[in-house]
C-alpha positions as CSV (number, residue, x, y, z in Angstrom):
1,M,154.2,110.8,50.1
2,E,154.8,113.0,47.7
3,L,158.2,112.4,46.2
4,P,160.4,114.9,44.2
5,V,159.9,115.0,40.5
6,A,163.2,114.6,40.2
7,F,163.4,111.6,42.1
8,T,160.2,110.1,40.4
9,D,161.8,110.7,37.0
10,Y,165.4,109.2,37.7
11,T,164.8,106.2,39.4
12,R,162.0,105.1,36.7
13,S,164.6,105.6,34.3
14,F,166.3,102.6,35.2
15,M,164.2,101.2,37.2
16,G,161.0,100.5,34.5
17,A,157.5,102.4,35.3
18,E,155.7,99.2,36.2
19,E,158.6,98.5,39.0
20,Y,158.8,102.5,40.1
21,N,154.8,102.5,40.9
22,K,155.5,99.5,43.2
23,L,157.6,100.8,44.8
24,A,156.5,104.5,45.3
25,E,153.2,102.5,46.8
26,A,155.3,100.8,49.1
27,L,156.5,104.2,50.4
28,G,153.9,104.9,51.4
29,G,152.9,102.2,53.5
30,E,153.8,101.2,57.1
31,Q,157.2,100.4,57.9
32,P,157.7,97.1,59.4
33,V,159.9,96.8,62.8
34,S,162.4,94.4,63.7
35,I,164.7,93.5,66.1
36,R,168.2,91.3,66.4
37,L,168.2,89.1,69.5
38,N,171.8,89.1,71.9
39,E,172.5,85.6,71.9
40,D,175.3,85.6,74.5
41,K,172.8,87.2,76.8
42,L,169.6,85.4,75.9
43,G,169.6,81.6,75.6
44,G,168.5,79.1,73.4
45,S,165.4,78.7,74.8
46,S,164.2,82.4,74.1
47,F,165.2,81.9,70.3
48,S,163.4,78.5,70.2
49,L,160.2,80.7,71.5
50,F,160.9,83.5,68.9
51,R,161.2,81.3,66.1
52,A,158.0,79.9,67.0
53,S,156.3,82.9,67.5
54,F,157.7,85.3,65.3
55,R,158.8,85.6,61.5
56,P,162.8,85.3,61.5
57,V,164.4,87.7,59.2
58,P,165.3,85.6,56.9
59,W,168.8,86.4,55.8
60,A,169.8,87.3,59.6
61,G,169.9,84.0,62.5
62,T,168.8,86.3,65.3
63,G,167.2,88.9,63.4
64,F,162.8,88.8,63.7
65,Y,159.6,90.9,62.7
66,L,157.7,92.2,65.1
67,P,153.8,92.5,65.2
68,D,154.1,95.8,66.8
69,R,156.4,98.4,68.2
70,L,157.7,97.8,71.7
71,T,157.8,100.4,74.0
72,F,161.8,100.4,73.7
73,T,162.4,103.0,76.1
74,F,161.3,101.7,78.8
75,D,162.0,98.1,78.0
76,P,164.6,97.1,80.4
77,L,166.0,94.3,78.7
78,F,167.0,97.0,76.0
79,H,169.0,98.9,78.1
80,A,170.5,95.9,78.9
81,G,171.6,94.7,75.9
82,C,169.2,91.7,75.1
83,Y,168.6,92.6,71.7
84,Y,169.0,96.0,68.9
85,V,166.6,97.6,67.0
86,Q,167.6,97.1,63.7
87,E,165.9,97.6,59.8
88,A,165.7,94.4,58.6
89,A,167.1,94.7,55.3
90,S,170.6,96.3,57.0
91,M,171.0,92.6,58.6
92,F,172.1,91.6,55.2
93,V,175.6,92.7,55.7
94,E,175.5,89.1,57.8
95,Q,175.2,86.8,54.6
96,A,178.6,89.1,53.5
97,L,180.4,88.2,56.7
98,R,179.5,84.5,57.1
99,R,180.4,83.8,53.6
100,Y,183.7,85.3,53.5
101,T,185.5,85.4,57.1
102,G,185.5,81.7,58.3
103,D,186.8,80.4,61.1
104,V,189.9,82.2,61.8
105,P,189.8,85.2,63.7
106,V,190.4,88.6,61.7
107,T,190.5,92.2,62.2
108,M,187.5,94.5,61.1
109,L,186.7,97.7,60.7
110,D,183.2,99.4,60.6
111,L,184.3,102.8,59.4
112,C,180.7,104.4,59.4
113,A,179.4,102.9,62.5
114,A,177.0,105.3,64.0
115,P,174.4,104.5,66.1
116,G,176.0,100.7,65.9
117,G,173.3,98.3,64.3
118,K,175.9,96.9,61.9
119,S,178.6,96.8,64.4
120,T,176.8,94.9,67.4
121,H,175.5,92.5,64.2
122,A,179.2,92.3,63.3
123,R,180.3,91.6,66.4
124,S,178.0,88.6,67.2
125,V,178.8,86.9,64.2
126,L,182.9,87.4,63.5
127,P,184.8,84.4,64.1
128,K,186.0,84.5,67.4
129,G,188.9,85.5,69.0
130,S,188.3,88.6,66.3
131,L,188.7,92.0,67.0
132,L,186.5,94.7,65.8
133,V,187.1,98.5,65.4
134,A,184.1,100.7,65.2
135,N,184.9,104.5,64.0
136,E,182.6,107.2,63.2
137,V,183.6,110.8,62.5
138,I,180.8,112.6,64.0
139,R,181.5,113.3,68.1
140,N,178.2,112.8,69.5
141,R,177.3,110.1,67.2
142,S,180.4,108.2,68.3
143,Q,179.3,108.8,72.1
144,I,175.8,106.9,71.3
145,L,178.2,104.5,69.0
146,A,180.4,103.4,72.7
147,E,177.1,103.2,74.2
148,N,175.3,100.9,72.3
149,L,178.5,98.7,71.9
150,T,179.2,98.8,75.5
151,K,175.7,97.6,76.2
152,W,175.8,94.7,73.6
153,G,178.9,93.5,76.1
154,H,181.2,92.1,73.6
155,P,184.9,92.6,75.0
156,G,186.7,92.5,71.5
157,V,185.8,96.3,70.5
158,V,187.3,99.5,70.3
159,V,185.9,102.5,69.4
160,T,187.0,105.4,67.4
161,N,186.5,109.0,66.8
162,N,188.3,109.8,63.2
163,D,187.8,110.7,59.7
164,P,188.6,108.4,57.3
165,A,192.2,110.1,56.3
166,D,193.5,109.3,59.9
167,F,193.2,105.6,59.3
168,S,196.0,106.1,56.2
169,S,198.9,105.1,58.0
170,L,197.6,101.7,58.8
171,T,198.2,100.1,55.5
172,D,197.3,96.5,55.1
173,F,196.1,96.2,59.0
174,F,192.3,95.3,58.4
175,D,191.0,91.6,57.3
176,I,187.7,93.2,56.7
177,L,186.4,96.7,56.0
178,L,182.4,97.7,56.4
179,T,181.7,100.7,54.5
180,D,178.6,101.9,55.3
181,V,179.0,105.0,53.6
182,P,177.0,108.6,54.3
183,C,174.8,108.7,50.9
184,S,171.0,111.2,49.9
185,G,169.0,108.3,52.1
186,E,166.4,107.4,49.2
187,G,166.0,104.0,51.6
188,M,165.4,105.8,54.5
189,F,162.3,108.0,52.9
190,R,159.3,106.4,54.6
191,K,160.9,106.4,57.8
192,D,162.8,109.9,57.7
193,S,160.3,112.9,56.2
194,V,163.6,114.9,56.2
195,A,165.5,112.7,53.7
196,V,162.6,113.4,51.3
197,S,163.0,117.2,51.8
198,E,166.6,117.2,51.6
199,W,166.8,115.3,48.3
200,S,168.2,116.2,45.6
201,P,170.1,115.6,42.5
202,E,172.6,117.5,43.2
203,N,172.4,116.0,46.9
204,V,173.2,112.7,44.8
205,D,176.1,114.4,43.0
206,I,178.3,115.2,46.6
207,C,176.9,111.8,48.1
208,W,178.9,109.6,44.9
209,Q,181.9,112.0,45.0
210,R,182.5,112.1,48.9
211,Q,181.6,108.2,48.8
212,R,184.8,107.8,46.5
213,R,186.7,110.0,48.8
214,I,186.3,108.1,51.7
215,L,187.2,104.7,49.5
216,S,190.2,106.1,48.1
217,D,191.1,107.0,51.9
218,I,190.4,104.0,53.2
219,W,191.4,101.4,50.7
220,P,195.2,101.0,51.5
221,C,194.7,99.7,55.1
222,L,192.6,96.7,53.6
223,K,195.1,93.7,53.3
224,P,195.7,92.3,50.0
225,E,193.0,89.4,49.4
226,G,191.0,91.3,52.3
227,I,187.1,92.0,51.8
228,L,185.3,95.4,51.6
229,I,181.8,95.3,52.1
230,Y,180.0,98.4,50.7
231,S,176.5,99.2,51.7
232,T,174.4,102.4,51.0
233,C,170.3,102.9,52.2
234,T,169.6,104.2,48.8
235,Y,168.6,103.2,45.7
236,N,170.4,105.4,42.4
237,T,173.1,103.8,40.7
238,K,175.5,106.2,40.4
239,E,175.8,106.0,44.8
240,N,175.6,102.1,44.0
241,E,176.8,100.4,40.8
242,E,178.8,103.0,39.4
243,N,181.0,103.1,43.0
244,V,181.5,99.5,42.4
245,R,182.3,99.9,38.9
246,W,184.6,102.3,39.8
247,M,186.2,100.8,42.9
248,R,186.5,97.6,40.2
249,D,188.3,99.5,37.5
250,E,190.5,101.7,39.8
251,F,191.7,99.6,42.7
252,G,191.2,96.1,40.4
253,A,189.0,94.5,42.8
254,E,186.9,91.7,42.4
255,V,183.4,92.0,42.9
256,L,182.5,88.7,44.7
257,P,179.1,86.5,44.7
258,L,176.9,85.4,47.3
259,E,174.7,82.7,48.1
260,I,171.0,84.1,48.4
261,S,167.4,82.3,48.0
262,A,165.2,83.8,45.2
263,D,162.2,83.8,47.9
264,W,164.2,86.4,49.6
265,N,163.5,88.8,46.3
266,I,166.3,91.0,46.1
267,T,167.1,92.9,43.2
268,G,170.3,92.3,41.5
269,N,172.3,94.8,39.2
270,L,170.2,97.5,37.4
271,L,173.2,99.2,35.7
272,S,173.0,98.8,32.1
273,G,175.7,96.7,30.1
274,E,177.3,95.5,33.4
275,D,176.1,91.9,35.3
276,F,178.5,92.1,38.1
277,P,176.7,90.8,41.4
278,V,175.6,93.5,44.0
279,Y,172.2,92.7,46.0
280,R,169.3,95.7,46.4
281,F,166.9,95.5,48.5
282,L,163.1,97.5,47.4
283,P,160.6,97.5,50.1
284,H,157.8,96.3,47.9
285,R,159.8,93.2,47.5
286,T,160.9,92.8,50.7
287,K,159.8,93.7,54.3
288,G,162.1,96.2,54.9
289,E,164.0,99.6,53.9
290,G,166.1,100.2,51.1
291,F,169.5,98.8,51.2
292,F,172.1,98.1,48.9
293,L,175.0,95.6,49.6
294,A,178.5,94.5,47.4
295,V,181.5,92.5,48.4
296,L,184.9,93.5,46.8
297,R,187.9,91.7,47.1
298,K,191.2,93.2,47.2
299,P,193.8,91.6,44.7
300,A,196.9,90.1,46.1
301,G,200.1,91.5,46.0
302,T,199.0,94.7,45.6
303,G,199.1,96.2,49.8
304,S,202.3,97.4,51.1
305,P,204.8,95.1,52.9
306,N,203.1,93.8,56.6
307,L,203.5,95.9,59.2
308,T,205.4,94.8,62.1
309,F,203.7,96.2,65.1
310,A,206.1,97.1,68.8
311,T,203.7,97.0,71.6
312,A,203.9,100.2,73.6
313,N,203.1,101.1,77.1
314,L,199.4,101.3,77.1
315,N,199.0,102.9,80.5
316,S,197.5,105.8,79.6
317,A,194.7,108.3,78.7
318,S,193.3,108.5,74.8
319,V,192.8,112.4,73.6
320,N,189.6,113.2,73.6
321,Q,189.0,116.3,71.3
322,T,186.0,117.9,69.3
323,S,185.7,116.7,66.1
324,V,187.8,118.9,63.8
325,S,189.9,118.3,60.3
326,A,191.7,115.5,59.1
327,D,194.7,118.1,58.9
328,T,194.2,119.5,61.9
329,R,194.3,116.7,64.0
330,R,197.5,115.3,62.4
331,K,199.3,118.8,63.3
332,S,198.0,118.6,66.7
333,R,198.0,115.0,67.2
334,K,199.9,113.7,70.6
335,P,200.7,109.6,70.4
336,Q,198.9,107.8,72.3
337,G,199.6,105.2,74.6
338,R,202.8,106.4,75.8
339,G,204.0,108.0,78.6
340,A,201.7,107.4,81.4
341,K,202.6,108.1,84.9
342,N,201.2,105.7,87.4
343,T,198.9,106.9,89.9
344,G,200.1,105.0,93.0
345,I,197.9,102.0,91.9
346,S,199.5,98.9,93.4
347,K,200.1,95.5,91.8
348,E,197.9,94.3,94.8
349,Q,195.1,96.6,94.1
350,L,194.7,95.6,90.7
351,A,195.2,92.1,91.4
352,A,191.8,92.7,93.4
353,I,190.0,93.3,90.7
354,H,191.4,90.5,88.5
355,P,188.8,88.1,90.0
356,W,185.6,89.9,88.1
357,L,186.7,88.8,84.5
358,V,185.9,85.3,83.6
359,S,189.9,84.3,81.7
360,S,190.7,87.3,83.2
361,G,194.3,85.9,82.5
362,D,193.8,86.6,78.9
363,Y,193.6,90.1,79.3
364,E,196.1,93.1,80.4
365,F,194.8,95.3,82.4
366,L,195.6,98.7,81.3
367,L,195.6,102.0,83.6
368,E,194.5,105.9,82.9
369,D,194.9,107.9,85.4
370,N,192.5,106.3,88.3
371,R,190.3,104.0,85.6
372,V,191.3,99.9,84.7
373,S,190.2,98.7,81.4
374,A,190.8,95.3,80.4
375,F,191.8,94.2,76.6
376,S,192.4,91.1,75.4
377,K,196.5,90.1,75.0
378,S,196.4,88.5,71.9
379,Y,195.4,92.4,70.2
380,L,198.0,94.7,72.4
381,P,200.2,95.4,69.4
382,E,197.3,96.2,67.4
383,L,195.8,98.5,70.0
384,S,199.0,100.2,70.5
385,A,199.2,101.1,66.3
386,L,195.6,102.1,67.0
387,R,196.6,104.9,69.2
388,S,199.5,105.9,67.8
389,S,196.9,107.4,64.8
390,L,193.3,107.3,66.0
391,R,191.2,109.1,68.8
392,I,190.3,106.0,70.9
393,L,186.9,106.7,73.0
394,Q,187.0,103.1,74.5
395,A,189.3,99.9,74.3
396,G,188.2,96.6,75.6
397,V,185.9,96.5,78.6
398,D,185.5,99.2,81.1
399,V,186.5,97.5,84.9
400,A,186.9,99.9,87.6
401,E,187.7,103.5,89.3
402,L,189.1,103.6,92.3
403,K,187.5,105.9,94.5
404,G,189.7,106.3,97.6
405,K,190.5,102.9,98.6
406,D,187.5,101.2,97.1
407,W,187.1,100.0,93.4
408,I,183.7,100.9,92.0
409,P,183.0,98.4,89.5
410,A,182.1,100.4,85.8
411,H,178.8,99.5,84.6
412,G,180.8,98.9,81.1
413,L,182.0,96.0,83.8
414,A,178.2,94.9,84.5
415,M,177.3,94.8,80.5
416,S,180.0,92.6,79.6
417,I,179.6,89.3,78.7
418,A,183.1,88.8,80.4
419,L,182.2,89.3,83.8
420,D,182.2,86.2,86.2
421,P,178.7,85.8,86.9
422,D,180.0,84.8,90.9
423,A,182.0,88.2,91.2
424,F,179.1,90.0,92.7
425,A,176.1,89.5,94.8
426,R,173.3,89.9,92.7
427,E,169.5,91.5,93.5
428,E,166.8,90.7,91.1
429,I,164.7,93.6,90.8
430,G,160.7,94.1,89.8
431,R,160.1,96.2,86.4
432,E,159.4,99.3,88.5
433,Q,162.7,99.6,90.1
434,A,164.4,98.4,87.1
435,I,162.5,101.7,85.1
436,N,163.3,103.6,88.5
437,Y,167.2,102.3,88.3
438,L,167.5,103.4,84.4
439,R,166.0,107.0,85.7
440,K,169.0,106.8,87.8
441,E,166.9,107.6,90.8
442,A,167.0,106.2,94.8
443,V,166.3,102.2,94.6
444,V,165.4,100.5,97.9
445,L,166.4,96.6,97.8
446,S,164.7,94.1,100.2
447,E,165.8,93.4,103.8
448,A,167.8,90.6,102.8
449,A,170.3,92.3,99.8
450,P,173.9,92.0,101.1
451,R,175.8,95.5,101.7
452,G,178.2,97.1,99.5
453,I,178.2,96.6,95.9
454,V,175.2,94.5,94.4
455,L,174.9,93.2,90.9
456,L,170.6,94.3,90.3
457,T,169.4,91.6,87.4
458,Y,166.1,92.2,85.6
459,K,164.8,88.4,84.4
460,Q,168.2,87.4,85.7
461,I,169.7,89.7,83.2
462,P,172.7,92.3,84.4
463,L,171.2,96.0,84.4
464,G,173.7,97.7,86.5
465,F,175.7,98.1,89.7
466,V,174.5,100.4,92.9
467,K,176.2,100.6,96.2
468,N,173.7,99.3,98.8
469,I,174.2,101.0,102.1
470,G,171.3,99.5,103.8
471,N,168.4,102.3,104.1
472,R,169.2,102.9,100.1
473,A,171.1,102.1,97.4
474,N,173.4,104.3,95.8
475,N,172.6,104.5,91.9
476,L,175.7,103.9,89.9
477,Y,174.4,104.2,86.7
478,P,176.0,106.4,84.1
479,Q,174.3,109.9,84.5
480,E,174.5,110.5,81.1
481,W,172.7,107.1,79.9
482,R,169.6,107.8,82.0
483,I,166.2,107.4,80.7
484,R,165.3,111.8,80.9
485,S,161.5,111.0,80.3
486,G,159.1,111.0,83.5
487,Y,156.2,110.1,81.3
488,L,155.2,106.1,81.8
489,P,153.2,105.1,79.0
490,E,149.7,103.4,80.3
491,E,150.5,100.2,78.3
492,V,154.2,99.1,78.0
493,L,155.1,96.1,75.9
494,E,158.6,94.9,76.1
495,L,160.3,92.1,75.0
496,A,160.0,90.0,78.1
497,T,155.8,90.2,77.9
498,I,155.7,89.5,74.2
499,N,158.1,86.7,74.6
500,G,156.6,84.8,77.2
């Protein structure tokens, strides 16, 4: 790999010649493959098998390195949300969350969340009963974020599509902020040749200034004594230690330590004259790509008075707009979550879908046109506040759509861990049928399969719904999620194969 001369000179200046040479050599090596298993969908035996057979990512309880890259596109369990393909070093976020969240439910914002690796990870390790808001400013990326979180299956999630400045009215709202900020991408050189070609000192300067703007916009949303996790996938001190120092001095933030093992070979502070705790992953020292993380606590007594939220009428549509400037959105935004019209769905009709969820009494069933979603009653005030300020793409579990007189269950329900396992007839299908289903092609079930709505499973894991009409089954898989490739590799390596 031919690295930019300016990158070489600058990185060598703070890392030292010997260390830099090792880094440069590692950047020319192979990329490790790592995944994180979804413990809500895979039983304990699956974890035991993985721990016995594959090298664990030491700082992530459900992360594993794979000896070979799976054929992810053609693995039904990937589409079912049984695992997420995530770079190993970025899984270190788990250490910060476990150290500083405790057992009490929290409200967390993942500000720059797409495509969803850290959001799905956070959702798995947050205390039970927590709420995660996952945001992405770029519209098409926010759709990918929503898809990945739907597949992951946890109901306690809200997906938004907003600029950081749009959160300004939510003063003292979040207990945890994760700011995996856009950066110059030096840590992705081995994975992305475009990151190499686009790198320049000028771009680094643009990035650290943009990062400070983002942090300034979002800092008021953090509660006093709340935790901000700052991360990048870059090496330089301008976007890393210098930004952490700036937050310490500008906001009075306390930079917090984490307990780490010496065996992890994590590199600490490289900024001359400073010793506050930060955590840098270098690919010649750890098995992964480049990553940087710091944890900061907001001082007590520095925030605005806590807000008291009033629950609004939540039976209305979110406003879906193309991403535009924050100022334009503020001028044109209409309040969300108020004034919806009931479309004629009766209480009896709504009651018919309540049994589809486990502990359905814990959820409020929200109506938007003919679509119904389920959201935790515990966080209705927070949802109302979010809707008053933000563009919400998804909240809780998509449950069903009323077509004519029939409820058609949503794909999000099939993916959700809130689905009652006995709510629908099930039909186990093989791999070929599963791929046909994921391509949204025709599916033919066995003669024993019941008529009507059937939940297809693969390796006993829910894959999605069909409506069986006898000679064929209408495929209810989302059109926009289908496998578009008509190509099928001669050899397919999938999770079920390598895990026995």
